[in-house]
C-alpha positions in Angstrom: 5.2 7.8 -15.7 4.7 4.4 -17.3 3.2 1.3 -15.8 4.5 -2.3 -16.2 1.9 -4.7 -17.5 1.2 -8.1 -15.9 2.8 -9.8 -19.0 6.0 -7.9 -18.5 6.1 -8.8 -14.8 5.5 -12.6 -15.2 8.3 -12.8 -17.9 10.8 -12.4 -15.1 9.5 -15.4 -13.1 11.6 -18.0 -15.1 8.8 -20.6 -15.0 9.6 -24.2 -15.7 7.8 -27.4 -16.2 5.6 -28.6 -13.3 5.9 -25.3 -11.3 3.0 -24.1 -9.2 2.2 -20.4 -9.0 -0.3 -18.7 -6.8 -1.9 -15.3 -7.7 -2.8 -14.0 -4.2 -5.4 -11.3 -4.4 -6.2 -12.4 -8.0 -9.1 -9.9 -8.5 -10.0 -9.8 -12.1 -7.3 -12.2 -13.1 -4.8 -10.0 -14.9 -1.9 -11.9 -13.6 -3.5 -15.3 -14.0 -4.2 -14.7 -17.6 -0.7 -13.3 -18.1 0.7 -16.4 -16.5 -1.5 -18.7 -18.6 -0.4 -16.9 -21.8 3.3 -17.2 -20.8 2.9 -20.9 -20.0 1.3 -21.5 -23.4 3.8 -19.4 -25.3 6.8 -21.0 -23.6 5.3 -24.5 -23.9 5.7 -25.1 -20.2 4.3 -28.5 -19.3 2.4 -29.4 -16.2 2.4 -26.0 -14.6 -0.5 -25.0 -12.2 -1.9 -21.6 -11.5 -3.9 -21.0 -8.3 -6.1 -17.9 -8.1 -6.7 -16.8 -4.5 -9.0 -14.0 -3.5 -11.0 -13.2 -0.4 -14.0 -12.0 -2.5 -15.9 -14.9 -3.9 -17.5 -12.6 -6.5 -14.1 -12.0 -8.0 -13.3 -15.7 -8.2 -16.7 -16.3 -9.8 -16.0 -13.6 -12.4 -12.6 -15.1 -13.0 -14.1 -18.5 -13.5 -16.6 -17.1 -16.0 -13.8 -15.2 -17.9 -11.7 -18.4 -18.1 -14.6 -20.3 -19.6 -14.9 -17.7 -22.4 -11.2 -17.8 -23.3 
């Protein structure tokens, strides 16, 4: 059995300029980072990603990871 990576999943979203995407249950940010990489690679302008999680600790970790990218 093989698993699909977040990067493979987000490629099917057909993102365009100025779109807004929410990662509900963002956790460690695997999909947030995949979305950010896709937006950068596809030169999508003005897109916004929201990370939403009920655990503040996960959001704090995600913020720290973003600052180190």
